[in-house]
N, C-alpha and C positions, 0 to 999 in steps of 0.2 A: 625301463627308462626311469630315471630318478629326477624329480622336480627340485629345483634349487629353492632355497629358503625365501628368496625375494618374491617368487611367484605365488607363494602361499599367503603372503600378507594381504590385507585388505587395501583397496585403493583409497587414498586419503580423500576426505570430503573437499570439494572445491569451493563451497560457499555460494554456489549458484543453484538456481532451481528454474525449471522451464516456466515461462510466462503463462502458458495455458494452465498449468497445474496451480500456479499462484492464483490466477483468476477463478478457477473452479473452487479452490479451498476457501477463498474470501467471499465468493458470491458476487463478484464484480465482472463487468464486461472487459474484453481486451482493449476497448477504446478508453475506458477509465484508467487502466494501467498505463496505456500509452500517454494519456494526459498527465498523469503523475510523473512519468519519466520526462516528458517535455518540460514540465515546470521545474524539474531538478529535485523533486521530492524523493525519488528513488533512482537507483542506478540500474541500467540494463546493458546487456552485452549481446551483440549479434554474432553467433558462431555458425557459420555455414548456412545462413538464411534462417536460423531458428533463434528466437529471442529468449534470453535467460535473465532472471532477476538476481541481483546481489542480495543475499540473505541479511547481511549486516545493514544494508541501507533500508531494507524492509523493517528490521527491528527498530532502527532509528526513527523511521516514519511512524511506526506504531507508538513509540514513546512520545514523539512530538504531538501526535493526534490526541493521545490520552491527556496531555497537558493542556489541550485546547488551543494550540498554536494556530490551527487552521480554521478556527471558528470565525464566522462572520455574522453580522446582524442580518435579519431577513430583508429581502428586497421586493419591490413591486407590490402586488396585492397582499402578499404575506406580511410585508412591513406595515401596511395600513391596518390589517386586522390585529397585528401584535400591538400597535399603538393604541387601538381602541380597547383591547383587553387590558393593557396596562392602565389606561385611564379609568376603566371600570373598577379595577382592583384598588386603585388609590382612592376612589370615591367611597368604597366600602369601608375603608379603614379610618 
């Protein structure tokens, strides 16, 4: 039996990766990934009950995060200690 040429070629990449694998590789929880998707920062797809992440949206997320787009000033007790630290630094100069 002879195989046709089409069956010998590799399957093209889909641009999707299992959400669990993304979480494991990035060291984040599945809840964190779900929050990112809910906020619209990344795109996810549900295929037969399994969640996949769009690799292009993950790359865009990484670019935006590196640019500091998601950074926020500290809140609560962290804000108070940051303000005190800033006051001490300005007093020293």
